[in-house]
mmCIF file as Biopython writes it, N, C-alpha, C and O atoms, coordinates in Angstrom:
data_model
#
loop_
_atom_site.group_PDB
_atom_site.id
_atom_site.type_symbol
_atom_site.label_atom_id
_atom_site.label_alt_id
_atom_site.label_comp_id
_atom_site.label_asym_id
_atom_site.label_entity_id
_atom_site.label_seq_id
_atom_site.pdbx_PDB_ins_code
_atom_site.Cartn_x
_atom_site.Cartn_y
_atom_site.Cartn_z
_atom_site.occupancy
_atom_site.B_iso_or_equiv
_atom_site.auth_seq_id
_atom_site.auth_asym_id
_atom_site.pdbx_PDB_model_num
ATOM 1   N N  . MET A ? 1  ? -13.964 -207.842 -126.422 1.0 0.0 1  A 1 
ATOM 2   C CA . MET A ? 1  ? -14.624 -208.145 -125.175 1.0 0.0 1  A 1 
ATOM 3   C C  . MET A ? 1  ? -15.943 -208.819 -125.494 1.0 0.0 1  A 1 
ATOM 4   O O  . MET A ? 1  ? -16.527 -208.584 -126.552 1.0 0.0 1  A 1 
ATOM 5   N N  . ARG A ? 2  ? -16.408 -209.645 -124.593 1.0 0.0 2  A 1 
ATOM 6   C CA . ARG A ? 2  ? -17.651 -210.397 -124.785 1.0 0.0 2  A 1 
ATOM 7   C C  . ARG A ? 2  ? -18.739 -209.790 -123.910 1.0 0.0 2  A 1 
ATOM 8   O O  . ARG A ? 2  ? -18.560 -209.636 -122.702 1.0 0.0 2  A 1 
ATOM 9   N N  . VAL A ? 3  ? -19.881 -209.442 -124.534 1.0 0.0 3  A 1 
ATOM 10  C CA . VAL A ? 3  ? -21.040 -208.897 -123.830 1.0 0.0 3  A 1 
ATOM 11  C C  . VAL A ? 3  ? -22.274 -209.681 -124.250 1.0 0.0 3  A 1 
ATOM 12  O O  . VAL A ? 3  ? -22.244 -210.429 -125.227 1.0 0.0 3  A 1 
ATOM 13  N N  . THR A ? 4  ? -23.354 -209.504 -123.507 1.0 0.0 4  A 1 
ATOM 14  C CA . THR A ? 4  ? -24.626 -210.114 -123.857 1.0 0.0 4  A 1 
ATOM 15  C C  . THR A ? 4  ? -25.582 -209.008 -124.252 1.0 0.0 4  A 1 
ATOM 16  O O  . THR A ? 4  ? -25.846 -208.098 -123.466 1.0 0.0 4  A 1 
ATOM 17  N N  . ILE A ? 5  ? -26.102 -209.081 -125.469 1.0 0.0 5  A 1 
ATOM 18  C CA . ILE A ? 5  ? -27.065 -208.097 -125.956 1.0 0.0 5  A 1 
ATOM 19  C C  . ILE A ? 5  ? -28.368 -208.827 -126.246 1.0 0.0 5  A 1 
ATOM 20  O O  . ILE A ? 5  ? -28.427 -209.724 -127.088 1.0 0.0 5  A 1 
ATOM 21  N N  . ASN A ? 6  ? -29.410 -208.422 -125.530 1.0 0.0 6  A 1 
ATOM 22  C CA . ASN A ? 6  ? -30.729 -209.045 -125.681 1.0 0.0 6  A 1 
ATOM 23  C C  . ASN A ? 6  ? -30.648 -210.568 -125.578 1.0 0.0 6  A 1 
ATOM 24  O O  . ASN A ? 6  ? -31.306 -211.291 -126.327 1.0 0.0 6  A 1 
ATOM 25  N N  . GLY A ? 7  ? -29.834 -211.037 -124.642 1.0 0.0 7  A 1 
ATOM 26  C CA . GLY A ? 7  ? -29.748 -212.464 -124.369 1.0 0.0 7  A 1 
ATOM 27  C C  . GLY A ? 7  ? -28.788 -213.254 -125.228 1.0 0.0 7  A 1 
ATOM 28  O O  . GLY A ? 7  ? -28.620 -214.454 -125.006 1.0 0.0 7  A 1 
ATOM 29  N N  . SER A ? 8  ? -28.153 -212.628 -126.202 1.0 0.0 8  A 1 
ATOM 30  C CA . SER A ? 8  ? -27.211 -213.321 -127.092 1.0 0.0 8  A 1 
ATOM 31  C C  . SER A ? 8  ? -25.808 -212.769 -126.920 1.0 0.0 8  A 1 
ATOM 32  O O  . SER A ? 8  ? -25.623 -211.567 -126.729 1.0 0.0 8  A 1 
ATOM 33  N N  . GLY A ? 9  ? -24.823 -213.650 -126.988 1.0 0.0 9  A 1 
ATOM 34  C CA . GLY A ? 9  ? -23.429 -213.233 -126.863 1.0 0.0 9  A 1 
ATOM 35  C C  . GLY A ? 9  ? -22.950 -212.486 -128.091 1.0 0.0 9  A 1 
ATOM 36  O O  . GLY A ? 9  ? -23.278 -212.847 -129.221 1.0 0.0 9  A 1 
ATOM 37  N N  . HIS A ? 10 ? -22.168 -211.433 -127.859 1.0 0.0 10 A 1 
ATOM 38  C CA . HIS A ? 10 ? -21.598 -210.623 -128.944 1.0 0.0 10 A 1 
ATOM 39  C C  . HIS A ? 10 ? -20.171 -210.249 -128.579 1.0 0.0 10 A 1 
ATOM 40  O O  . HIS A ? 10 ? -19.849 -210.037 -127.410 1.0 0.0 10 A 1 
ATOM 41  N N  . GLU A ? 11 ? -19.326 -210.171 -129.589 1.0 0.0 11 A 1 
ATOM 42  C CA . GLU A ? 11 ? -17.966 -209.660 -129.425 1.0 0.0 11 A 1 
ATOM 43  C C  . GLU A ? 11 ? -17.948 -208.206 -129.855 1.0 0.0 11 A 1 
ATOM 44  O O  . GLU A ? 11 ? -18.388 -207.868 -130.954 1.0 0.0 11 A 1 
ATOM 45  N N  . LEU A ? 12 ? -17.437 -207.347 -128.984 1.0 0.0 12 A 1 
ATOM 46  C CA . LEU A ? 12 ? -17.260 -205.931 -129.308 1.0 0.0 12 A 1 
ATOM 47  C C  . LEU A ? 12 ? -15.806 -205.563 -129.038 1.0 0.0 12 A 1 
ATOM 48  O O  . LEU A ? 12 ? -15.157 -206.194 -128.203 1.0 0.0 12 A 1 
ATOM 49  N N  . PRO A ? 13 ? -15.289 -204.561 -129.726 1.0 0.0 13 A 1 
ATOM 50  C CA . PRO A ? 13 ? -13.908 -204.150 -129.468 1.0 0.0 13 A 1 
ATOM 51  C C  . PRO A ? 13 ? -13.772 -203.542 -128.075 1.0 0.0 13 A 1 
ATOM 52  O O  . PRO A ? 13 ? -14.717 -202.951 -127.552 1.0 0.0 13 A 1 
ATOM 53  N N  . GLU A ? 14 ? -12.603 -203.688 -127.488 1.0 0.0 14 A 1 
ATOM 54  C CA . GLU A ? 14 ? -12.329 -203.057 -126.192 1.0 0.0 14 A 1 
ATOM 55  C C  . GLU A ? 14 ? -12.604 -201.564 -126.289 1.0 0.0 14 A 1 
ATOM 56  O O  . GLU A ? 14 ? -12.259 -200.936 -127.290 1.0 0.0 14 A 1 
ATOM 57  N N  . GLY A ? 15 ? -13.216 -200.993 -125.269 1.0 0.0 15 A 1 
ATOM 58  C CA . GLY A ? 15 ? -13.518 -199.568 -125.252 1.0 0.0 15 A 1 
ATOM 59  C C  . GLY A ? 15 ? -14.797 -199.200 -125.971 1.0 0.0 15 A 1 
ATOM 60  O O  . GLY A ? 15 ? -15.111 -198.017 -126.101 1.0 0.0 15 A 1 
ATOM 61  N N  . ALA A ? 16 ? -15.552 -200.200 -126.446 1.0 0.0 16 A 1 
ATOM 62  C CA . ALA A ? 16 ? -16.808 -199.910 -127.147 1.0 0.0 16 A 1 
ATOM 63  C C  . ALA A ? 16 ? -17.786 -199.224 -126.200 1.0 0.0 16 A 1 
ATOM 64  O O  . ALA A ? 16 ? -17.807 -199.490 -124.998 1.0 0.0 16 A 1 
ATOM 65  N N  . SER A ? 17 ? -18.590 -198.341 -126.770 1.0 0.0 17 A 1 
ATOM 66  C CA . SER A ? 17 ? -19.587 -197.609 -125.984 1.0 0.0 17 A 1 
ATOM 67  C C  . SER A ? 17 ? -20.970 -198.200 -126.223 1.0 0.0 17 A 1 
ATOM 68  O O  . SER A ? 17 ? -21.153 -199.063 -127.081 1.0 0.0 17 A 1 
ATOM 69  N N  . VAL A ? 18 ? -21.930 -197.726 -125.456 1.0 0.0 18 A 1 
ATOM 70  C CA . VAL A ? 18 ? -23.324 -198.114 -125.661 1.0 0.0 18 A 1 
ATOM 71  C C  . VAL A ? 18 ? -23.741 -197.780 -127.087 1.0 0.0 18 A 1 
ATOM 72  O O  . VAL A ? 18 ? -24.423 -198.576 -127.732 1.0 0.0 18 A 1 
ATOM 73  N N  . ALA A ? 19 ? -23.341 -196.616 -127.587 1.0 0.0 19 A 1 
ATOM 74  C CA . ALA A ? 19 ? -23.691 -196.222 -128.962 1.0 0.0 19 A 1 
ATOM 75  C C  . ALA A ? 19 ? -23.192 -197.255 -129.961 1.0 0.0 19 A 1 
ATOM 76  O O  . ALA A ? 19 ? -23.903 -197.594 -130.907 1.0 0.0 19 A 1 
ATOM 77  N N  . HIS A ? 20 ? -21.994 -197.753 -129.763 1.0 0.0 20 A 1 
ATOM 78  C CA . HIS A ? 20 ? -21.418 -198.761 -130.658 1.0 0.0 20 A 1 
ATOM 79  C C  . HIS A ? 20 ? -22.268 -200.033 -130.632 1.0 0.0 20 A 1 
ATOM 80  O O  . HIS A ? 20 ? -22.549 -200.610 -131.682 1.0 0.0 20 A 1 
ATOM 81  N N  . ALA A ? 21 ? -22.675 -200.468 -129.450 1.0 0.0 21 A 1 
ATOM 82  C CA . ALA A ? 21 ? -23.488 -201.680 -129.327 1.0 0.0 21 A 1 
ATOM 83  C C  . ALA A ? 21 ? -24.841 -201.510 -130.009 1.0 0.0 21 A 1 
ATOM 84  O O  . ALA A ? 21 ? -25.317 -202.421 -130.686 1.0 0.0 21 A 1 
ATOM 85  N N  . VAL A ? 22 ? -25.456 -200.352 -129.832 1.0 0.0 22 A 1 
ATOM 86  C CA . VAL A ? 22 ? -26.773 -200.105 -130.442 1.0 0.0 22 A 1 
ATOM 87  C C  . VAL A ? 22 ? -26.658 -200.126 -131.960 1.0 0.0 22 A 1 
ATOM 88  O O  . VAL A ? 22 ? -27.478 -200.747 -132.635 1.0 0.0 22 A 1 
ATOM 89  N N  . LEU A ? 23 ? -25.661 -199.462 -132.493 1.0 0.0 23 A 1 
ATOM 90  C CA . LEU A ? 23 ? -25.482 -199.446 -133.952 1.0 0.0 23 A 1 
ATOM 91  C C  . LEU A ? 23 ? -25.162 -200.831 -134.490 1.0 0.0 23 A 1 
ATOM 92  O O  . LEU A ? 23 ? -25.622 -201.199 -135.571 1.0 0.0 23 A 1 
ATOM 93  N N  . ALA A ? 24 ? -24.375 -201.604 -133.743 1.0 0.0 24 A 1 
ATOM 94  C CA . ALA A ? 24 ? -24.027 -202.958 -134.174 1.0 0.0 24 A 1 
ATOM 95  C C  . ALA A ? 24 ? -25.264 -203.847 -134.227 1.0 0.0 24 A 1 
ATOM 96  O O  . ALA A ? 24 ? -25.377 -204.709 -135.098 1.0 0.0 24 A 1 
ATOM 97  N N  . LEU A ? 25 ? -26.184 -203.638 -133.301 1.0 0.0 25 A 1 
ATOM 98  C CA . LEU A ? 25 ? -27.363 -204.493 -133.239 1.0 0.0 25 A 1 
ATOM 99  C C  . LEU A ? 25 ? -28.487 -204.029 -134.154 1.0 0.0 25 A 1 
ATOM 100 O O  . LEU A ? 25 ? -29.100 -204.838 -134.850 1.0 0.0 25 A 1 
ATOM 101 N N  . THR A ? 26 ? -28.759 -202.722 -134.153 1.0 0.0 26 A 1 
ATOM 102 C CA . THR A ? 26 ? -29.946 -202.234 -134.846 1.0 0.0 26 A 1 
ATOM 103 C C  . THR A ? 26 ? -29.656 -201.367 -136.059 1.0 0.0 26 A 1 
ATOM 104 O O  . THR A ? 26 ? -30.483 -201.278 -136.966 1.0 0.0 26 A 1 
ATOM 105 N N  . GLY A ? 27 ? -28.491 -200.727 -136.088 1.0 0.0 27 A 1 
ATOM 106 C CA . GLY A ? 27 ? -28.205 -199.765 -137.147 1.0 0.0 27 A 1 
ATOM 107 C C  . GLY A ? 27 ? -29.003 -198.484 -137.000 1.0 0.0 27 A 1 
ATOM 108 O O  . GLY A ? 27 ? -29.001 -197.645 -137.900 1.0 0.0 27 A 1 
ATOM 109 N N  . ARG A ? 28 ? -29.682 -198.324 -135.878 1.0 0.0 28 A 1 
ATOM 110 C CA . ARG A ? 28 ? -30.549 -197.163 -135.633 1.0 0.0 28 A 1 
ATOM 111 C C  . ARG A ? 28 ? -30.119 -196.443 -134.357 1.0 0.0 28 A 1 
ATOM 112 O O  . ARG A ? 28 ? -29.451 -197.012 -133.494 1.0 0.0 28 A 1 
ATOM 113 N N  . THR A ? 29 ? -30.519 -195.184 -134.264 1.0 0.0 29 A 1 
ATOM 114 C CA . THR A ? 29 ? -30.304 -194.437 -133.026 1.0 0.0 29 A 1 
ATOM 115 C C  . THR A ? 29 ? -31.591 -193.788 -132.536 1.0 0.0 29 A 1 
ATOM 116 O O  . THR A ? 29 ? -31.624 -193.242 -131.433 1.0 0.0 29 A 1 
ATOM 117 N N  . ARG A ? 30 ? -32.645 -193.838 -133.333 1.0 0.0 30 A 1 
ATOM 118 C CA . ARG A ? 30 ? -33.926 -193.244 -132.937 1.0 0.0 30 A 1 
ATOM 119 C C  . ARG A ? 30 ? -34.911 -194.357 -132.606 1.0 0.0 30 A 1 
ATOM 120 O O  . ARG A ? 30 ? -34.876 -195.437 -133.197 1.0 0.0 30 A 1 
ATOM 121 N N  . GLY A ? 31 ? -35.793 -194.071 -131.645 1.0 0.0 31 A 1 
ATOM 122 C CA . GLY A ? 31 ? -36.798 -195.048 -131.266 1.0 0.0 31 A 1 
ATOM 123 C C  . GLY A ? 31 ? -36.226 -196.242 -130.533 1.0 0.0 31 A 1 
ATOM 124 O O  . GLY A ? 31 ? -36.784 -197.338 -130.585 1.0 0.0 31 A 1 
ATOM 125 N N  . VAL A ? 32 ? -35.098 -196.026 -129.842 1.0 0.0 32 A 1 
ATOM 126 C CA . VAL A ? 32 ? -34.408 -197.114 -129.161 1.0 0.0 32 A 1 
ATOM 127 C C  . VAL A ? 32 ? -34.166 -196.708 -127.706 1.0 0.0 32 A 1 
ATOM 128 O O  . VAL A ? 32 ? -33.825 -195.559 -127.423 1.0 0.0 32 A 1 
ATOM 129 N N  . ALA A ? 33 ? -34.346 -197.658 -126.789 1.0 0.0 33 A 1 
ATOM 130 C CA . ALA A ? 33 ? -34.014 -197.468 -125.374 1.0 0.0 33 A 1 
ATOM 131 C C  . ALA A ? 33 ? -32.996 -198.539 -124.994 1.0 0.0 33 A 1 
ATOM 132 O O  . ALA A ? 33 ? -33.028 -199.652 -125.519 1.0 0.0 33 A 1 
ATOM 133 N N  . VAL A ? 34 ? -32.083 -198.189 -124.065 1.0 0.0 34 A 1 
ATOM 134 C CA . VAL A ? 34 ? -31.009 -199.109 -123.692 1.0 0.0 34 A 1 
ATOM 135 C C  . VAL A ? 34 ? -30.851 -199.168 -122.179 1.0 0.0 34 A 1 
ATOM 136 O O  . VAL A ? 34 ? -30.943 -198.155 -121.487 1.0 0.0 34 A 1 
ATOM 137 N N  . ALA A ? 35 ? -30.611 -200.384 -121.681 1.0 0.0 35 A 1 
ATOM 138 C CA . ALA A ? 35 ? -30.244 -200.590 -120.284 1.0 0.0 35 A 1 
ATOM 139 C C  . ALA A ? 35 ? -28.976 -201.434 -120.258 1.0 0.0 35 A 1 
ATOM 140 O O  . ALA A ? 35 ? -28.834 -202.385 -121.026 1.0 0.0 35 A 1 
ATOM 141 N N  . VAL A ? 36 ? -28.062 -201.079 -119.371 1.0 0.0 36 A 1 
ATOM 142 C CA . VAL A ? 36 ? -26.837 -201.845 -119.181 1.0 0.0 36 A 1 
ATOM 143 C C  . VAL A ? 36 ? -26.838 -202.346 -117.743 1.0 0.0 36 A 1 
ATOM 144 O O  . VAL A ? 36 ? -26.905 -201.554 -116.803 1.0 0.0 36 A 1 
ATOM 145 N N  . ASN A ? 37 ? -26.764 -203.643 -117.580 1.0 0.0 37 A 1 
ATOM 146 C CA . ASN A ? 37 ? -26.808 -204.259 -116.249 1.0 0.0 37 A 1 
ATOM 147 C C  . ASN A ? 37 ? -27.992 -203.743 -115.444 1.0 0.0 37 A 1 
ATOM 148 O O  . ASN A ? 37 ? -27.860 -203.402 -114.268 1.0 0.0 37 A 1 
ATOM 149 N N  . ASP A ? 38 ? -29.156 -203.692 -116.097 1.0 0.0 38 A 1 
ATOM 150 C CA . ASP A ? 38 ? -30.438 -203.307 -115.491 1.0 0.0 38 A 1 
ATOM 151 C C  . ASP A ? 38 ? -30.556 -201.827 -115.143 1.0 0.0 38 A 1 
ATOM 152 O O  . ASP A ? 38 ? -31.468 -201.444 -114.410 1.0 0.0 38 A 1 
ATOM 153 N N  . GLU A ? 39 ? -29.661 -200.992 -115.647 1.0 0.0 39 A 1 
ATOM 154 C CA . GLU A ? 39 ? -29.727 -199.540 -115.434 1.0 0.0 39 A 1 
ATOM 155 C C  . GLU A ? 39 ? -29.950 -198.852 -116.778 1.0 0.0 39 A 1 
ATOM 156 O O  . GLU A ? 39 ? -29.168 -199.036 -117.711 1.0 0.0 39 A 1 
ATOM 157 N N  . VAL A ? 40 ? -31.012 -198.063 -116.876 1.0 0.0 40 A 1 
ATOM 158 C CA . VAL A ? 40 ? -31.300 -197.348 -118.123 1.0 0.0 40 A 1 
ATOM 159 C C  . VAL A ? 40 ? -30.198 -196.331 -118.392 1.0 0.0 40 A 1 
ATOM 160 O O  . VAL A ? 40 ? -29.758 -195.622 -117.487 1.0 0.0 40 A 1 
ATOM 161 N N  . VAL A ? 41 ? -29.761 -196.268 -119.641 1.0 0.0 41 A 1 
ATOM 162 C CA . VAL A ? 41 ? -28.741 -195.297 -120.058 1.0 0.0 41 A 1 
ATOM 163 C C  . VAL A ? 41 ? -29.426 -194.266 -120.946 1.0 0.0 41 A 1 
ATOM 164 O O  . VAL A ? 41 ? -29.973 -194.606 -121.995 1.0 0.0 41 A 1 
ATOM 165 N N  . ARG A ? 42 ? -29.394 -193.001 -120.521 1.0 0.0 42 A 1 
ATOM 166 C CA . ARG A ? 42 ? -29.985 -191.927 -121.320 1.0 0.0 42 A 1 
ATOM 167 C C  . ARG A ? 42 ? -29.278 -191.830 -122.666 1.0 0.0 42 A 1 
ATOM 168 O O  . ARG A ? 42 ? -28.069 -192.034 -122.770 1.0 0.0 42 A 1 
ATOM 169 N N  . ARG A ? 43 ? -30.058 -191.516 -123.686 1.0 0.0 43 A 1 
ATOM 170 C CA . ARG A ? 43 ? -29.499 -191.435 -125.036 1.0 0.0 43 A 1 
ATOM 171 C C  . ARG A ? 43 ? -28.326 -190.453 -125.121 1.0 0.0 43 A 1 
ATOM 172 O O  . ARG A ? 43 ? -27.370 -190.699 -125.855 1.0 0.0 43 A 1 
ATOM 173 N N  . GLY A ? 44 ? -28.389 -189.375 -124.398 1.0 0.0 44 A 1 
ATOM 174 C CA . GLY A ? 44 ? -27.297 -188.402 -124.412 1.0 0.0 44 A 1 
ATOM 175 C C  . GLY A ? 44 ? -26.002 -188.929 -123.811 1.0 0.0 44 A 1 
ATOM 176 O O  . GLY A ? 44 ? -24.946 -188.319 -123.981 1.0 0.0 44 A 1 
ATOM 177 N N  . ALA A ? 45 ? -26.074 -190.057 -123.111 1.0 0.0 45 A 1 
ATOM 178 C CA . ALA A ? 45 ? -24.884 -190.630 -122.476 1.0 0.0 45 A 1 
ATOM 179 C C  . ALA A ? 45 ? -24.360 -191.863 -123.217 1.0 0.0 45 A 1 
ATOM 180 O O  . ALA A ? 45 ? -23.384 -192.469 -122.776 1.0 0.0 45 A 1 
ATOM 181 N N  . TRP A ? 46 ? -24.984 -192.242 -124.326 1.0 0.0 46 A 1 
ATOM 182 C CA . TRP A ? 46 ? -24.558 -193.449 -125.038 1.0 0.0 46 A 1 
ATOM 183 C C  . TRP A ? 46 ? -23.099 -193.392 -125.469 1.0 0.0 46 A 1 
ATOM 184 O O  . TRP A ? 46 ? -22.366 -194.367 -125.299 1.0 0.0 46 A 1 
ATOM 185 N N  . ASP A ? 47 ? -22.668 -192.266 -126.024 1.0 0.0 47 A 1 
ATOM 186 C CA . ASP A ? 47 ? -21.285 -192.172 -126.517 1.0 0.0 47 A 1 
ATOM 187 C C  . ASP A ? 47 ? -20.259 -192.216 -125.386 1.0 0.0 47 A 1 
ATOM 188 O O  . ASP A ? 47 ? -19.144 -192.699 -125.579 1.0 0.0 47 A 1 
ATOM 189 N N  . SER A ? 48 ? -20.626 -191.722 -124.224 1.0 0.0 48 A 1 
ATOM 190 C CA . SER A ? 48 ? -19.667 -191.640 -123.120 1.0 0.0 48 A 1 
ATOM 191 C C  . SER A ? 48 ? -19.776 -192.802 -122.133 1.0 0.0 48 A 1 
ATOM 192 O O  . SER A ? 48 ? -19.018 -192.861 -121.165 1.0 0.0 48 A 1 
ATOM 193 N N  . THR A ? 49 ? -20.709 -193.725 -122.366 1.0 0.0 49 A 1 
ATOM 194 C CA . THR A ? 49 ? -20.862 -194.871 -121.468 1.0 0.0 49 A 1 
ATOM 195 C C  . THR A ? 49 ? -20.123 -196.060 -122.064 1.0 0.0 49 A 1 
ATOM 196 O O  . THR A ? 49 ? -20.583 -196.696 -123.012 1.0 0.0 49 A 1 
ATOM 197 N N  . ALA A ? 50 ? -18.953 -196.340 -121.475 1.0 0.0 50 A 1 
ATOM 198 C CA . ALA A ? 50 ? -18.126 -197.455 -121.948 1.0 0.0 50 A 1 
ATOM 199 C C  . ALA A ? 50 ? -18.677 -198.768 -121.428 1.0 0.0 50 A 1 
ATOM 200 O O  . ALA A ? 50 ? -19.202 -198.846 -120.318 1.0 0.0 50 A 1 
ATOM 201 N N  . LEU A ? 51 ? -18.548 -199.791 -122.245 1.0 0.0 51 A 1 
ATOM 202 C CA . LEU A ? 51 ? -18.964 -201.131 -121.848 1.0 0.0 51 A 1 
ATOM 203 C C  . LEU A ? 51 ? -17.756 -201.913 -121.350 1.0 0.0 51 A 1 
ATOM 204 O O  . LEU A ? 51 ? -16.613 -201.615 -121.697 1.0 0.0 51 A 1 
ATOM 205 N N  . ALA A ? 52 ? -18.035 -202.921 -120.527 1.0 0.0 52 A 1 
ATOM 206 C CA . ALA A ? 52 ? -16.975 -203.768 -119.989 1.0 0.0 52 A 1 
ATOM 207 C C  . ALA A ? 52 ? -17.289 -205.222 -120.294 1.0 0.0 52 A 1 
ATOM 208 O O  . ALA A ? 52 ? -18.443 -205.588 -120.518 1.0 0.0 52 A 1 
ATOM 209 N N  . ASP A ? 53 ? -16.268 -206.031 -120.299 1.0 0.0 53 A 1 
ATOM 210 C CA . ASP A ? 53 ? -16.433 -207.450 -120.535 1.0 0.0 53 A 1 
ATOM 211 C C  . ASP A ? 53 ? -17.478 -208.017 -119.570 1.0 0.0 53 A 1 
ATOM 212 O O  . ASP A ? 53 ? -17.414 -207.769 -118.366 1.0 0.0 53 A 1 
ATOM 213 N N  . GLY A ? 54 ? -18.430 -208.770 -120.096 1.0 0.0 54 A 1 
ATOM 214 C CA . GLY A ? 54 ? -19.456 -209.391 -119.272 1.0 0.0 54 A 1 
ATOM 215 C C  . GLY A ? 54 ? -20.709 -208.566 -119.058 1.0 0.0 54 A 1 
ATOM 216 O O  . GLY A ? 54 ? -21.655 -209.044 -118.432 1.0 0.0 54 A 1 
ATOM 217 N N  . ASP A ? 55 ? -20.745 -207.322 -119.569 1.0 0.0 55 A 1 
ATOM 218 C CA . ASP A ? 55 ? -21.944 -206.482 -119.394 1.0 0.0 55 A 1 
ATOM 219 C C  . ASP A ? 55 ? -23.145 -207.127 -120.079 1.0 0.0 55 A 1 
ATOM 220 O O  . ASP A ? 55 ? -23.019 -207.813 -121.093 1.0 0.0 55 A 1 
ATOM 221 N N  . ARG A ? 56 ? -24.312 -206.881 -119.488 1.0 0.0 56 A 1 
ATOM 222 C CA . ARG A ? 56 ? -25.591 -207.314 -120.055 1.0 0.0 56 A 1 
ATOM 223 C C  . ARG A ? 56 ? -26.312 -206.083 -120.582 1.0 0.0 56 A 1 
ATOM 224 O O  . ARG A ? 56 ? -26.616 -205.165 -119.821 1.0 0.0 56 A 1 
ATOM 225 N N  . ILE A ? 57 ? -26.584 -206.063 -121.868 1.0 0.0 57 A 1 
ATOM 226 C CA . ILE A ? 57 ? -27.203 -204.910 -122.512 1.0 0.0 57 A 1 
ATOM 227 C C  . ILE A ? 57 ? -28.565 -205.333 -123.067 1.0 0.0 57 A 1 
ATOM 228 O O  . ILE A ? 57 ? -28.691 -206.360 -123.733 1.0 0.0 57 A 1 
ATOM 229 N N  . GLU A ? 58 ? -29.568 -204.524 -122.777 1.0 0.0 58 A 1 
ATOM 230 C CA . GLU A ? 58 ? -30.898 -204.738 -123.354 1.0 0.0 58 A 1 
ATOM 231 C C  . GLU A ? 58 ? -31.190 -203.555 -124.261 1.0 0.0 58 A 1 
ATOM 232 O O  . GLU A ? 58 ? -31.120 -202.404 -123.829 1.0 0.0 58 A 1 
ATOM 233 N N  . VAL A ? 59 ? -31.516 -203.833 -125.511 1.0 0.0 59 A 1 
ATOM 234 C CA . VAL A ? 59 ? -31.839 -202.801 -126.485 1.0 0.0 59 A 1 
ATOM 235 C C  . VAL A ? 59 ? -33.295 -203.019 -126.906 1.0 0.0 59 A 1 
ATOM 236 O O  . VAL A ? 59 ? -33.650 -204.065 -127.449 1.0 0.0 59 A 1 
ATOM 237 N N  . LEU A ? 60 ? -34.114 -202.022 -126.646 1.0 0.0 60 A 1 
ATOM 238 C CA . LEU A ? 60 ? -35.536 -202.112 -126.977 1.0 0.0 60 A 1 
ATOM 239 C C  . LEU A ? 60 ? -35.855 -201.124 -128.076 1.0 0.0 60 A 1 
ATOM 240 O O  . LEU A ? 60 ? -35.451 -199.963 -128.008 1.0 0.0 60 A 1 
ATOM 241 N N  . THR A ? 61 ? -36.570 -201.570 -129.081 1.0 0.0 61 A 1 
ATOM 242 C CA . THR A ? 61 ? -36.952 -200.718 -130.201 1.0 0.0 61 A 1 
ATOM 243 C C  . THR A ? 61 ? -38.441 -200.458 -130.154 1.0 0.0 61 A 1 
ATOM 244 O O  . THR A ? 61 ? -39.240 -201.385 -130.019 1.0 0.0 61 A 1 
ATOM 245 N N  . ALA A ? 62 ? -38.813 -199.195 -130.268 1.0 0.0 62 A 1 
ATOM 246 C CA . ALA A ? 62 ? -40.222 -198.820 -130.276 1.0 0.0 62 A 1 
ATOM 247 C C  . ALA A ? 62 ? -40.867 -199.299 -131.576 1.0 0.0 62 A 1 
ATOM 248 O O  . ALA A ? 62 ? -40.269 -199.225 -132.650 1.0 0.0 62 A 1 
ATOM 249 N N  . VAL A ? 63 ? -42.094 -199.789 -131.453 1.0 0.0 63 A 1 
ATOM 250 C CA . VAL A ? 63 ? -42.844 -200.263 -132.622 1.0 0.0 63 A 1 
ATOM 251 C C  . VAL A ? 63 ? -44.196 -199.589 -132.620 1.0 0.0 63 A 1 
ATOM 252 O O  . VAL A ? 63 ? -44.860 -199.523 -131.585 1.0 0.0 63 A 1 
ATOM 253 N N  . GLN A ? 64 ? -44.614 -199.086 -133.777 1.0 0.0 64 A 1 
ATOM 254 C CA . GLN A ? 64 ? -45.927 -198.468 -133.911 1.0 0.0 64 A 1 
ATOM 255 C C  . GLN A ? 64 ? -46.874 -199.421 -134.611 1.0 0.0 64 A 1 
ATOM 256 O O  . GLN A ? 64 ? -46.462 -200.349 -135.307 1.0 0.0 64 A 1 
ATOM 257 N N  . GLY A ? 65 ? -48.117 -199.169 -134.411 1.0 0.0 65 A 1 
ATOM 258 C CA . GLY A ? 65 ? -49.106 -199.975 -135.111 1.0 0.0 65 A 1 
ATOM 259 C C  . GLY A ? 65 ? -50.053 -200.623 -134.136 1.0 0.0 65 A 1 
ATOM 260 O O  . GLY A ? 65 ? -49.956 -200.416 -132.926 1.0 0.0 65 A 1 
ATOM 261 N N  . GLY A ? 66 ? -50.941 -201.384 -134.644 1.0 0.0 66 A 1 
ATOM 262 C CA . GLY A ? 66 ? -51.891 -201.988 -133.733 1.0 0.0 66 A 1 
ATOM 263 C C  . GLY A ? 66 ? -52.561 -203.152 -134.287 1.0 0.0 66 A 1 
ATOM 264 O O  . GLY A ? 66 ? -53.395 -203.762 -133.617 1.0 0.0 66 A 1 
#
């Protein structure tokens, strides 16, 4: 299936979850926030939130420093 992650097209397997998309993009699970189609997805729901063809996913990574 084709989705958009942070403005770029990506191919993910059918049935992929938010967790799968986050790992594919960042390789991390901590310090990350996710929204799917402009709706924030709680970290506890990443594994159970299935993605669909055409979904828009925004993955934000926390950065420290100044």
